[in-house]
VOBA-1610 file (N, C-alpha, C; in pm, whole numbers, padded with zeros to 5 digits, always signed):
BEGIN
Unk+00085-00120+00000Unk+00000+00000+00000Unk+00088+00124+00000Unk+00055+00221-00084Unk+00137+00341-00098Unk+00051+00466-00074Unk+00109+00563+00000Unk+00038+00689+00027Unk+00133+00806+00004Unk+00077+00918-00042Unk+00155+01039-00065Unk+00113+01149+00032Unk+00213+01222+00083Unk+00189+01330+00179Unk+00279+01449+00145Unk+00258+01557+00219Unk+00349+01671+00208Unk+00474+01647+00293Unk+00459+01568+00399Unk+00572+01542+00489Unk+00557+01406+00555Unk+00669+01336+00567Unk+00675+01210+00642Unk+00765+01232+00763Unk+00716+01194+00880Unk+00795+01201+01003Unk+00819+01058+01050Unk+00943+01023+01072Unk+00977+00888+01119Unk+01001+00896+01269Unk+00912+00833+01346Unk+00923+00835+01491Unk+00815+00921+01554Unk+00742+00862+01651Unk+00632+00935+01715Unk+00658+00955+01864Unk+00784+00981+01898Unk+00816+01023+02033Unk+00800+01174+02044Unk+00865+01233+02143Unk+00850+01377+02165Unk+00895+01457+02043Unk+01001+01413+01976Unk+01052+01486+01859Unk+00955+01478+01742Unk+00908+01356+01713Unk+00817+01339+01600Unk+00685+01409+01619Unk+00634+01408+01742Unk+00506+01474+01770Unk+00521+01626+01759Unk+00633+01680+01808Unk+00657+01824+01795Unk+00669+01863+01649Unk+00737+01780+01570Unk+00749+01808+01427Unk+00612+01807+01360Unk+00531+01706+01392Unk+00397+01696+01332Unk+00312+01817+01367Unk+00323+01864+01491Unk+00247+01983+01533Unk+00280+02102+01443Unk+00407+02127+01421Unk+00446+02244+01342Unk+00419+02224+01194Unk+00430+02102+01145Unk+00396+02075+01005Unk+00248+02100+00979Unk+00164+02053+01071Unk+00020+02072+01055Unk-00018+02219+01073Unk+00055+02290+01161Unk+00029+02433+01178Unk+00051+02509+01047Unk+00142+02459+00965Unk+00168+02521+00835Unk+00079+02464+00726Unk-00017+02380+00763Unk-00114+02328+00667Unk-00063+02214+00581Unk+00042+02148+00623Unk+00101+02040+00544Unk+00041+01905+00583Unk+00000+01828+00484Unk-00051+01693+00509Unk+00065+01606+00557Unk+00048+01551+00676Unk+00161+01487+00744Unk+00124+01349+00794Unk+00219+01255+00779Unk+00205+01123+00838Unk+00324+01101+00931Unk+00295+01042+01048Unk+00399+01006+01144Unk+00400+00854+01154Unk+00516+00793+01132Unk+00527+00648+01130Unk+00609+00604+01251Unk+00550+00518+01334Unk+00610+00479+01461Unk+00624+00328+01471Unk+00742+00282+01514Unk+00768+00140+01531Unk+00683+00079+01642Unk+00670+00150+01752Unk+00599+00098+01868Unk+00449+00098+01854Unk+00379+00042+01955Unk+00234+00029+01948Unk+00157+00158+01978Unk+00225+00261+02028Unk+00159+00388+02056Unk+00259+00503+02044Unk+00209+00625+02025Unk+00298+00739+02000Unk+00355+00801+02127Unk+00446+00728+02191Unk+00507+00776+02316Unk+00659+00760+02316Unk+00715+00720+02203Unk+00860+00707+02194Unk+00916+00602+02288Unk+01034+00631+02342Unk+01107+00534+02425Unk+01070+00543+02573Unk+00987+00639+02610Unk+00963+00664+02752Unk+00914+00544+02832Unk+00825+00459+02781Unk+00779+00346+02864Unk+00890+00246+02896Unk+01001+00252+02824Unk+01107+00153+02841Unk+01215+00198+02939Unk+01205+00320+02992Unk+01304+00367+03087Unk+01276+00310+03226Unk+01374+00319+03316Unk+01362+00257+03447Unk+01250+00320+03531Unk+01199+00241+03625Unk+01076+00274+03695Unk+01081+00406+03771Unk+01195+00439+03829Unk+01204+00558+03915Unk+01242+00685+03841Unk+01257+00679+03711Unk+01305+00795+03635Unk+01213+00915+03654Unk+01273+01028+03685Unk+01201+01155+03690Unk+01277+01255+03605Unk+01203+01353+03554Unk+01266+01458+03475Unk+01357+01544+03563Unk+01459+01600+03503Unk+01546+01691+03576Unk+01505+01836+03554Unk+01400+01856+03476Unk+01345+01990+03456Unk+01201+01992+03507Unk+01157+02103+03569Unk+01020+02111+03621Unk+00916+02101+03509Unk+00795+02067+03549Unk+00686+02048+03452Unk+00666+02171+03364Unk+00680+02290+03421Unk+00652+02411+03344Unk+00752+02434+03231Unk+00867+02366+03238Unk+00966+02376+03131Unk+00972+02249+03046Unk+00878+02157+03067Unk+00888+02025+03004Unk+00771+01994+02912Unk+00715+02096+02851Unk+00599+02077+02764Unk+00637+02092+02618Unk+00560+02026+02533Unk+00572+02042+02389Unk+00482+02158+02344Unk+00503+02211+02225Unk+00428+02330+02180Unk+00278+02305+02174Unk+00203+02396+02238Unk+00058+02392+02228Unk-00014+02321+02340Unk+00058+02253+02431Unk-00009+02180+02539Unk+00076+02185+02665Unk+00037+02267+02766Unk+00112+02274+02890Unk+00114+02139+02962Unk+00220+02114+03036Unk+00226+01993+03118Unk+00134+02015+03238Unk+00043+01921+03265Unk-00056+01943+03371Unk+00004+01933+03511Unk-00073+01980+03610Unk-00033+01968+03749Unk+00057+02079+03797Unk+00116+02058+03913Unk+00204+02156+03975Unk+00318+02188+03880Unk+00329+02313+03836Unk+00433+02347+03736Unk+00575+02336+03789Unk+00593+02333+03922Unk+00727+02329+03979Unk+00773+02189+04016Unk+00689+02089+03993Unk+00729+01953+04030Unk+00813+01892+03917Unk+00877+01780+03948Unk+00959+01708+03851Unk+00882+01581+03812Unk+00823+01579+03692Unk+00734+01469+03654Unk+00806+01334+03647Unk+00730+01231+03683Unk+00776+01093+03677Unk+00764+01039+03535Unk+00836+00933+03507Unk+00832+00869+03374Unk+00690+00845+03327Unk+00607+00786+03412Unk+00471+00750+03369Unk+00386+00874+03340Unk+00414+00985+03407Unk+00343+01109+03378Unk+00380+01160+03238Unk+00507+01142+03201Unk+00550+01185+03068Unk+00481+01100+02961Unk+00471+00969+02986Unk+00403+00880+02891Unk+00258+00924+02873Unk+00189+00952+02983Unk+00050+00997+02974Unk+00040+01130+02900Unk+00134+01219+02927Unk+00133+01349+02859Unk+00150+01331+02708Unk+00241+01245+02667Unk+00263+01224+02524Unk+00140+01161+02457Unk+00072+01074+02528Unk-00053+01017+02473Unk-00154+01128+02448Unk-00170+01216+02546Unk-00265+01327+02530Unk-00220+01421+02419Unk-00090+01444+02411Unk-00039+01534+02308Unk-00067+01477+02169Unk-00046+01347+02152Unk-00070+01283+02022Unk-00215+01302+01979Unk-00307+01303+02076Unk-00448+01322+02043Unk-00477+01462+01990Unk-00388+01559+02022Unk-00409+01697+01977Unk-00349+01721+01838Unk-00265+01630+01793Unk-00198+01646+01664Unk-00287+01589+01554Unk-00319+01668+01455Unk-00413+01626+01351Unk-00347+01552+01236Unk-00222+01516+01252Unk-00154+01436+01150Unk-00203+01291+01156Unk-00178+01217+01050Unk-00203+01073+01051Unk-00088+01007+01126Unk-00119+00934+01232Unk-00016+00866+01310Unk-00035+00716+01294Unk+00063+00651+01231Unk+00055+00508+01204Unk+00157+00435+01292Unk+00107+00354+01385Unk+00193+00283+01479Unk+00215+00139+01435Unk+00306+00072+01505Unk+00343-00068+01478Unk+00390-00087+01334Unk+00458+00013+01282Unk+00518+00007+01149Unk+00658+00065+01156Unk+00757-00018+01131Unk+00896+00027+01136Unk+00943+00067+00997Unk+00995+00189+00986Unk+01056+00230+00859Unk+01189+00157+00846Unk+01203+00079+00741Unk+01323-00002+00721Unk+01419+00056+00620Unk+01368+00139+00528Unk+01452+00194+00423Unk+01387+00318+00364Unk+01470+00412+00324Unk+01422+00534+00259Unk+01492+00548+00124Unk+01415+00577+00020Unk+01469+00607-00112Unk+01452+00755-00141Unk+01532+00808-00231Unk+01523+00948-00269Unk+01552+00960-00418Unk+01461+01026-00492Unk+01477+01035-00638Unk+01523+01173-00683Unk+01570+01254-00588Unk+01611+01390-00621Unk+01508+01493-00583Unk+01385+01449-00564Unk+01278+01540-00523Unk+01192+01480-00412Unk+01159+01352-00426Unk+01070+01287-00330Unk+01142+01181-00248Unk+01105+01172-00121Unk+01151+01065-00034Unk+01041+00960-00026Unk+01079+00834-00027Unk+00984+00726-00007Unk+01032+00641+00110Unk+00949+00636+00214Unk+00980+00557+00333Unk+00909+00423+00325Unk+00985+00314+00326Unk+00930+00179+00319Unk+00925+00120+00459Unk+00820+00046+00490Unk+00804-00012+00624Unk+00803-00164+00620Unk+00817-00224+00739Unk+00819-00369+00749Unk+00682-00432+00730Unk+00578-00350+00719Unk+00443-00402+00695Unk+00406-00397+00547Unk+00497-00345+00465Unk+00468-00332+00323Unk+00411-00199+00283Unk+00378-00115+00381Unk+00329+00020+00351Unk+00448+00110+00313Unk+00424+00205+00225Unk+00526+00304+00191Unk+00462+00442+00182Unk+00544+00543+00211Unk+00496+00681+00218Unk+00592+00770+00140Unk+00537+00856+00055Unk+00618+00944-00028Unk+00586+01089+00003Unk+00691+01173+00009Unk+00673+01316+00035Unk+00800+01390-00003Unk+00790+01520-00031Unk+00910+01600-00059Unk+00987+01639+00067Unk+00927+01615+00183Unk+00992+01646+00310Unk+00994+01520+00395Unk+01107+01492+00458Unk+01116+01380+00551Unk+01194+01424+00673Unk+01136+01401+00790Unk+01203+01434+00916Unk+01233+01305+00991Unk+01361+01282+01015Unk+01404+01165+01092Unk+01400+01205+01239Unk+01296+01159+01308Unk+01275+01198+01448Unk+01287+01078+01541Unk+01370+00983+01503Unk+01396+00870+01591Unk+01500+00906+01696Unk+01547+01031+01693Unk+01626+01086+01801Unk+01762+01023+01823Unk+01821+01056+01936Unk+01954+01005+01968Unk+01953+00907+02081Unk+01835+00854+02118Unk+01827+00767+02236Unk+01756+00636+02205Unk+01767+00590+02080Unk+01695+00469+02041Unk+01782+00344+02047Unk+01911+00358+02024Unk+02000+00242+02018Unk+02102+00249+02131Unk+02098+00157+02227Unk+02194+00159+02338Unk+02338+00151+02289Unk+02424+00234+02347Unk+02566+00230+02318Unk+02630+00130+02415Unk+02677+00017+02365Unk+02731-00088+02450Unk+02876-00117+02413Unk+02969-00044+02471Unk+03110-00066+02440Unk+03155-00205+02485Unk+03249-00262+02413Unk+03307-00391+02450Unk+03415-00367+02554Unk+03408-00437+02665Unk+03501-00420+02775Unk+03616-00520+02762Unk+03734-00478+02800Unk+03850-00566+02795Unk+03827-00687+02883Unk+03844-00807+02827Unk+03824-00930+02902Unk+03679-00974+02911Unk+03592-00907+02838Unk+03448-00936+02848Unk+03415-01081+02814Unk+03489-01140+02720Unk+03461-01277+02679Unk+03482-01378+02789Unk+03565-01344+02887Unk+03594-01437+02997Unk+03509-01411+03121Unk+03430-01305+03116Unk+03353-01265+03234Unk+03233-01358+03254Unk+03215-01406+03375Unk+03107-01501+03404Unk+02984-01435+03465Unk+02994-01305+03495Unk+02879-01235+03550Unk+02787-01181+03441Unk+02694-01096+03480Unk+02598-01038+03386Unk+02641-00898+03346Unk+02624-00866+03218Unk+02648-00731+03167Unk+02522-00687+03095Unk+02467-00574+03134Unk+02349-00522+03067Unk+02357-00371+03054Unk+02291-00320+02953Unk+02284-00174+02936Unk+02175-00119+03027Unk+02190+00007+03065Unk+02092+00071+03153Unk+01951+00070+03095Unk+01939+00057+02963Unk+01807+00051+02900Unk+01728-00072+02945Unk+01797-00173+02998Unk+01730-00294+03045Unk+01707-00292+03196Unk+01755-00189+03262Unk+01736-00177+03407Unk+01597-00123+03438Unk+01531-00184+03537Unk+01398-00138+03574Unk+01390-00095+03721Unk+01434-00182+03814Unk+01421-00148+03955Unk+01527-00220+04038Unk+01555-00172+04161Unk+01656-00235+04247Unk+01620-00377+04288Unk+01492-00411+04288Unk+01449-00543+04335Unk+01518-00656+04260Unk+01552-00633+04135Unk+01614-00738+04054Unk+01760-00764+04092Unk+01819-00677+04175Unk+01962-00688+04205Unk+01990-00694+04356Unk+01889-00718+04434Unk+01903-00719+04581Unk+02013-00817+04623Unk+02105-00767+04706Unk+02211-00852+04759Unk+02327-00875+04665Unk+02322-00822+04544Unk+02429-00844+04449Unk+02543-00743+04466Unk+02658-00779+04405Unk+02770-00685+04391Unk+02759-00627+04250Unk+02731-00497+04242Unk+02698-00434+04114Unk+02795-00320+04087Unk+02838-00310+03962Unk+02914-00193+03918Unk+02831-00123+03811Unk+02807+00005+03831Unk+02739+00089+03732Unk+02847+00172+03663Unk+02852+00163+03531Unk+02954+00235+03453Unk+02893+00361+03394Unk+02953+00476+03425Unk+02903+00601+03371Unk+02917+00714+03471Unk+02901+00838+03421Unk+02912+00955+03509Unk+02799+01053+03487Unk+02696+01011+03411Unk+02584+01099+03382Unk+02471+01084+03481Unk+02361+01156+03454Unk+02247+01155+03545Unk+02190+01016+03567Unk+02173+00939+03459Unk+02115+00805+03473Unk+02206+00714+03555Unk+02336+00720+03529Unk+02431+00637+03602Unk+02424+00664+03752Unk+02425+00791+03789Unk+02424+00828+03930Unk+02290+00794+03995Unk+02180+00820+03925Unk+02050+00790+03982Unk+02032+00640+04003Unk+02070+00560+03902Unk+02057+00415+03914Unk+02147+00362+04026Unk+02273+00406+04028Unk+02367+00357+04129Unk+02320+00393+04270Unk+02267+00512+04287Unk+02224+00556+04420Unk+02105+00475+04470Unk+02007+00450+04385Unk+01893+00373+04433Unk+01929+00226+04452Unk+02019+00172+04369Unk+02063+00034+04384Unk+02139+00014+04516Unk+02212+00118+04559Unk+02295+00108+04679Unk+02212+00086+04805Unk+02082+00102+04796Unk+01996+00078+04912Unk+01976-00072+04937Unk+01994-00154+04833Unk+01970-00298+04848Unk+02084-00384+04795Unk+02190-00322+04743Unk+02301-00398+04686Unk+02432-00327+04721Unk+02543-00398+04698Unk+02675-00339+04714Unk+02716-00280+04579Unk+02724-00147+04571Unk+02734-00080+04441Unk+02858+00008+04431Unk+02924-00003+04317Unk+03035+00085+04282Unk+02999+00160+04155Unk+03025+00289+04153Unk+03005+00371+04033Unk+03141+00393+03969Unk+03161+00334+03852Unk+03290+00343+03784Unk+03280+00438+03666Unk+03375+00530+03653Unk+03368+00627+03543Unk+03508+00670+03502Unk+03521+00710+03376Unk+03650+00755+03324Unk+03682+00897+03369Unk+03578+00974+03398Unk+03597+01110+03448Unk+03516+01125+03577Unk+03559+01211+03668Unk+03486+01229+03794Unk+03344+01281+03769Unk+03254+01244+03856Unk+03118+01294+03849Unk+03116+01443+03882Unk+03045+01521+03799Unk+03035+01664+03822Unk+02894+01700+03866Unk+02884+01776+03974Unk+02753+01814+04027Unk+02725+01962+04001Unk+02598+01991+03975Unk+02550+02127+03961Unk+02428+02141+04052Unk+02419+02248+04131Unk+02302+02264+04218Unk+02172+02267+04137Unk+02072+02192+04182Unk+01944+02190+04111Unk+01871+02323+04123Unk+01887+02390+04239Unk+01812+02514+04261Unk+01903+02625+04315Unk+01994+02678+04232Unk+02078+02788+04278Unk+01996+02914+04304Unk+02025+02980+04414Unk+01955+03103+04454Unk+01804+03083+04462Unk+01761+02959+04496Unk+01620+02933+04517Unk+01539+02909+04391Unk+01603+02908+04275Unk+01534+02885+04148Unk+01591+02761+04081Unk+01503+02682+04017Unk+01553+02567+03945Unk+01652+02614+03839Unk+01755+02535+03815Unk+01862+02575+03724Unk+01810+02601+03583Unk+01699+02535+03546Unk+01645+02558+03412Unk+01585+02698+03398Unk+01545+02758+03508Unk+01502+02898+03506Unk+01618+02985+03458Unk+01736+02958+03512Unk+01853+03038+03474Unk+01897+03006+03332Unk+01891+02878+03293Unk+01925+02842+03156Unk+01838+02918+03055Unk+01708+02918+03082Unk+01613+02974+02986Unk+01619+03127+02986Unk+01621+03188+03103Unk+01617+03333+03110Unk+01750+03400+03073Unk+01857+03323+03077Unk+01986+03377+03035Unk+02008+03361+02884Unk+01923+03277+02822Unk+01938+03249+02680Unk+02032+03133+02652Unk+02097+03079+02756Unk+02190+02969+02737Unk+02121+02845+02682Unk+01997+02822+02724Unk+01924+02701+02686Unk+01906+02689+02535Unk+01889+02802+02469Unk+01861+02800+02324Unk+01977+02851+02240Unk+02092+02873+02302Unk+02207+02925+02229Unk+02248+02826+02119Unk+02251+02868+01992Unk+02278+02774+01881Unk+02427+02743+01866Unk+02477+02660+01958Unk+02620+02629+01956Unk+02644+02480+01931Unk+02539+02406+01898Unk+02554+02262+01880Unk+02656+02225+01775Unk+02662+02305+01665Unk+02754+02273+01556Unk+02900+02293+01595Unk+02922+02358+01710Unk+03058+02380+01757Unk+03107+02267+01846Unk+03016+02174+01883Unk+03049+02065+01975Unk+03090+01942+01894Unk+03217+01909+01895Unk+03262+01791+01821Unk+03235+01662+01897Unk+03243+01667+02028Unk+03216+01552+02113Unk+03126+01597+02227Unk+02997+01555+02229Unk+02906+01599+02335Unk+02962+01569+02473Unk+02967+01670+02559Unk+03022+01648+02693Unk+02924+01570+02780Unk+02978+01502+02882Unk+02892+01434+02979Unk+02816+01539+03059Unk+02685+01524+03063Unk+02604+01623+03134Unk+02633+01617+03284Unk+02640+01733+03350Unk+02658+01732+03496Unk+02533+01681+03565Unk+02548+01643+03691Unk+02437+01590+03770Unk+02364+01706+03837Unk+02238+01727+03802Unk+02158+01828+03870Unk+02116+01770+04004Unk+02157+01835+04113Unk+02147+01771+04244Unk+02099+01867+04352Unk+02006+01820+04433Unk+01961+01895+04549Unk+02050+01868+04670Unk+02146+01780+04654Unk+02234+01738+04763Unk+02224+01590+04789Unk+02120+01527+04738Unk+02099+01384+04762Unk+02212+01299+04704Unk+02247+01322+04579Unk+02344+01236+04511Unk+02487+01265+04558Unk+02519+01390+04578Unk+02651+01423+04631Unk+02669+01360+04769Unk+02562+01366+04849Unk+02567+01308+04982Unk+02580+01156+04978Unk+02512+01093+04883Unk+02520+00947+04871Unk+02662+00903+04836Unk+02725+00973+04741Unk+02862+00936+04704Unk+02960+00964+04818Unk+02937+01072+04892Unk+03024+01104+05005Unk+03014+00997+05113Unk+02896+00935+05124Unk+02875+00830+05224Unk+02916+00692+05174Unk+02962+00685+05049Unk+03003+00557+04994Unk+02889+00469+04951Unk+02774+00526+04926Unk+02657+00450+04880Unk+02595+00518+04759Unk+02654+00500+04640Unk+02757+00403+04598Unk+02899+00455+04621Unk+02995+00362+04609Unk+03136+00398+04611Unk+03177+00443+04471Unk+03242+00556+04461Unk+03288+00607+04331Unk+03434+00570+04309Unk+03465+00512+04192Unk+03601+00473+04160Unk+03630+00504+04013Unk+03760+00518+03983Unk+03801+00534+03843Unk+03772+00403+03770Unk+03745+00413+03641Unk+03705+00299+03559Unk+03803+00183+03571Unk+03750+00063+03583Unk+03834-00056+03590Unk+03904-00078+03455Unk+04012-00152+03457Unk+04093-00171+03336Unk+04050-00293+03255Unk+03999-00397+03323Unk+03958-00516+03250Unk+03873-00607+03338Unk+03810-00702+03273Unk+03732-00805+03342Unk+03812-00934+03346Unk+03783-01015+03447Unk+03857-01140+03464Unk+03768-01238+03539Unk+03712-01335+03468Unk+03625-01438+03529Unk+03509-01371+03601Unk+03512-01372+03735Unk+03401-01317+03812Unk+03437-01184+03879Unk+03536-01113+03821Unk+03584-00993+03888Unk+03625-00885+03789Unk+03651-00765+03845Unk+03710-00656+03768Unk+03846-00624+03828Unk+03936-00574+03742Unk+04067-00532+03786Unk+04072-00379+03780Unk+04105-00316+03892Unk+04107-00171+03901Unk+04243-00116+03859Unk+04254+00013+03831Unk+04382+00071+03785Unk+04498+00046+03880Unk+04473+00031+04010Unk+04582+00007+04105Unk+04618-00141+04117Unk+04552-00225+04034Unk+04584-00367+04033Unk+04500-00452+04125Unk+04420-00389+04209Unk+04334-00466+04299Unk+04220-00531+04222Unk+04162-00632+04284Unk+04061-00715+04218Unk+03935-00717+04303Unk+03818-00698+04240Unk+03690-00701+04312Unk+03593-00794+04241Unk+03533-00884+04318Unk+03434-00971+04259Unk+03306-00891+04229Unk+03238-00932+04123Unk+03118-00859+04082Unk+03018-00955+04019Unk+02891-00931+04045Unk+02785-01015+03988Unk+02729-00955+03860Unk+02709-00822+03861Unk+02643-00756+03747Unk+02711-00623+03716Unk+02729-00597+03588Unk+02778-00467+03542Unk+02667-00402+03461Unk+02630-00280+03499Unk+02527-00204+03427Unk+02594-00090+03353Unk+02580-00089+03222Unk+02643+00012+03139Unk+02548+00131+03117Unk+02570+00238+03190Unk+02495+00362+03167Unk+02580+00448+03075Unk+02601+00395+02956Unk+02697+00453+02861Unk+02630+00521+02743Unk+02505+00559+02760Unk+02439+00640+02660Unk+02382+00562+02543Unk+02346+00638+02441Unk+02276+00583+02325Unk+02334+00641+02197Unk+02299+00579+02086Unk+02338+00628+01955Unk+02212+00649+01870Unk+02216+00737+01773Unk+02099+00758+01687Unk+02062+00631+01612Unk+01931+00611+01594Unk+01881+00498+01517Unk+01837+00550+01381Unk+01930+00553+01287Unk+01903+00611+01156Unk+01942+00517+01043Unk+01947+00388+01070Unk+01993+00292+00971Unk+01906+00292+00845Unk+01781+00335+00858Unk+01691+00338+00742Unk+01735+00441+00638Unk+01828+00530+00676Unk+01880+00629+00581Unk+02011+00584+00518Unk+02053+00462+00547Unk+02184+00416+00503Unk+02202+00411+00353Unk+02095+00389+00277Unk+02109+00373+00132Unk+02101+00503+00053Unk+02069+00613+00118Unk+02054+00738+00043Unk+02177+00828+00052Unk+02277+00787+00131Unk+02399+00868+00141Unk+02388+00985+00234Unk+02298+00976+00333Unk+02279+01087+00427Unk+02365+01073+00553Unk+02428+00956+00571Unk+02506+00929+00691Unk+02654+00915+00657Unk+02739+00946+00754Unk+02882+00926+00731Unk+02919+00781+00759Unk+03047+00750+00757Unk+03093+00612+00772Unk+03061+00552+00909Unk+03034+00637+01008Unk+03003+00587+01143Unk+02852+00578+01166Unk+02773+00612+01064Unk+02628+00610+01080Unk+02572+00738+01139Unk+02655+00841+01148Unk+02614+00970+01203Unk+02556+01057+01092Unk+02443+01123+01116Unk+02384+01206+01010Unk+02471+01329+00980Unk+02480+01362+00854Unk+02552+01482+00813Unk+02452+01597+00805Unk+02464+01689+00896Unk+02365+01797+00907Unk+02427+01920+00971Unk+02355+02028+00964Unk+02390+02150+01037Unk+02263+02201+01102Unk+02262+02196+01235Unk+02147+02240+01314Unk+02018+02167+01274Unk+02033+02041+01234Unk+01917+01959+01201Unk+01883+01955+01054Unk+01939+02044+00975Unk+01914+02045+00830Unk+02019+01959+00762Unk+01976+01861+00684Unk+02069+01774+00614Unk+02158+01855+00520Unk+02285+01822+00520Unk+02378+01886+00428Unk+02395+01803+00300Unk+02319+01693+00291Unk+02331+01606+00174Unk+02205+01601+00089Unk+02088+01627+00150Unk+01962+01611+00078Unk+01866+01726+00109Unk+01821+01794+00006Unk+01721+01898+00021Unk+01588+01836+00066Unk+01529+01892+00172Unk+01402+01841+00222Unk+01415+01741+00335Unk+01538+01705+00373Unk+01562+01609+00481Unk+01606+01682+00607Unk+01546+01645+00720Unk+01583+01707+00846Unk+01586+01606+00959Unk+01647+01647+01070Unk+01661+01562+01188Unk+01610+01635+01311Unk+01555+01559+01404Unk+01511+01616+01531Unk+01546+01522+01646Unk+01578+01584+01760Unk+01601+01508+01882Unk+01741+01458+01902Unk+01834+01500+01816Unk+01973+01459+01833Unk+02038+01539+01945Unk+02124+01475+02020Unk+02195+01543+02128Unk+02281+01655+02071Unk+02269+01775+02126Unk+02343+01892+02080Unk+02318+01920+01932Unk+02200+01886+01883Unk+02166+01914+01743Unk+02180+02062+01712Unk+02127+02143+01799Unk+02138+02288+01782Unk+02182+02356+01910Unk+02130+02308+02023Unk+02160+02369+02152Unk+02169+02260+02258Unk+02197+02299+02381Unk+02210+02200+02488Unk+02076+02135+02523Unk+01963+02196+02480Unk+01831+02140+02512Unk+01766+02069+02393Unk+01840+02048+02284Unk+01781+01993+02162Unk+01719+01856+02181Unk+01774+01773+02269Unk+01724+01637+02286Unk+01626+01624+02400Unk+01574+01737+02450Unk+01487+01735+02567Unk+01345+01780+02533Unk+01252+01748+02620Unk+01114+01792+02604Unk+01106+01944+02594Unk+01187+02013+02673Unk+01176+02159+02676Unk+01234+02225+02552Unk+01325+02154+02480Unk+01392+02217+02368Unk+01350+02172+02231Unk+01290+02053+02222Unk+01265+01996+02090Unk+01158+02073+02013Unk+01063+02132+02083Unk+00959+02209+02015Unk+01016+02330+01945Unk+01111+02396+02008Unk+01177+02512+01947Unk+01255+02470+01823Unk+01328+02360+01834Unk+01401+02310+01718Unk+01307+02269+01605Unk+01194+02207+01642Unk+01097+02160+01542Unk+01039+02277+01463Unk+01008+02385+01532Unk+00951+02503+01464Unk+01050+02557+01360Unk+01173+02571+01399Unk+01275+02625+01309Unk+01301+02528+01193Unk+01310+02399+01223Unk+01339+02300+01121Unk+01227+02294+01017Unk+01102+02290+01063Unk+00989+02281+00970Unk+00984+02404+00880Unk+01010+02520+00936Unk+01010+02642+00855Unk+01115+02635+00745Unk+01235+02587+00781Unk+01343+02580+00682Unk+01318+02471+00578Unk+01265+02357+00621Unk+01235+02250+00526Unk+01124+02290+00430Unk+01025+02361+00482Unk+00914+02405+00398Unk+00963+02500+00289Unk+01050+02592+00329Unk+01105+02686+00231Unk+01190+02613+00127Unk+01269+02514+00173Unk+01354+02440+00080Unk+01271+02357-00017Unk+01165+02292+00034Unk+01080+02211-00053Unk+01008+02298-00155Unk+00969+02418-00114Unk+00902+02509-00207Unk+00996+02552-00318Unk+01123+02582-00282Unk+01222+02621-00382Unk+01248+02506-00478Unk+01256+02386-00423Unk+01283+02268-00506Unk+01170+02245-00604Unk+01046+02258-00556Unk+00930+02239-00642Unk+00924+02346-00751Unk+00954+02470-00713Unk+00953+02580-00809Unk+01058+02557-00917Unk+01177+02510-00874Unk+01284+02483-00970Unk+01246+02376-01068Unk+01179+02271-01022Unk+01137+02164-01111Unk+01033+02213-01211Unk+00942+02297-01162Unk+00839+02351-01252Unk+00900+02438-01360Unk+01001+02519-01321Unk+01066+02606-01418Unk+01142+02525-01522Unk+01206+02416-01476Unk+01274+02329-01572Unk+01174+02268-01669Unk+01059+02227-01618Unk+00958+02169-01702Unk+00905+02267-01806Unk+00890+02393-01764Unk+00841+02495-01856Unk+00941+02519-01968Unk+01071+02524-01930Unk+01175+02548-02030Unk+01180+02436-02134Unk+01155+02317-02083Unk+01155+02206-02176Unk+01032+02209-02267
//
């Protein structure tokens, strides 16, 4: 089955829904194609205790405020419910349980093919599968000989599964620290990282730090193209996590050098037995469906500037880490990026269409 639209959006998480909102605002017939069974992105798959690090009043998509106390930090399940409600407000066609497997491009139109046999054609395509779809799982030295369990943080749900175990959490970001701290209540936990954990006060001078980010203009500063390697985000902390590490729950150590049977070897040569290693080592973009059109570099990274493809007219990206600003991959920032991206893609598609018409007239 084949359908034609003005725009195809791949992914119905926060990025795809924000894109659809702005596309429909401009009167463009839009389809959003989502792999999962509902338009909520990856949120249902995150760990049970996950809460946003930005208050509700800064965590909304365009056109629909986040409900409830604006100063609270919403829980994972609240975000899922919010995205469901948001999807109901978007007048685009949202097709779920269909994975885009390949995209073709004929110089003017993109055709997105799915695993169900459906295909969608449009002069505009937005890849909104974001930067958090594919777990980054580095291979550890000696991993083949390790007899314990190794899992990515994407598979972690709650401390109950690890009660009484010796656990090492690898990472220095917010997820690593949050997971390690809650695990330390029921397990023996070490937080291993290549760089020291950096803390930032959650509420400097009595205001949430996002108030200062937004009102200073730092939150939307277009410096993403200047970042060659995204830095590890600091830990926004009210004192809980700094206090936990100071108390040794979890114990913070420099990254181990290798694995050996049922243990890890630390830089000083000491050996510690371990049952489970949890890799809070981030994610990579899931853009393999663009592999055949030449839009990605040799590492699978999209070639773009501030979300606009540098290889294909009419192609854009949303939700990538540091795509345009420090908030590009967040609920609070993706709507701003989506508005700018849709405006630029619309103008580019119009120029492309006009050029084709002029060529046709000359002929």
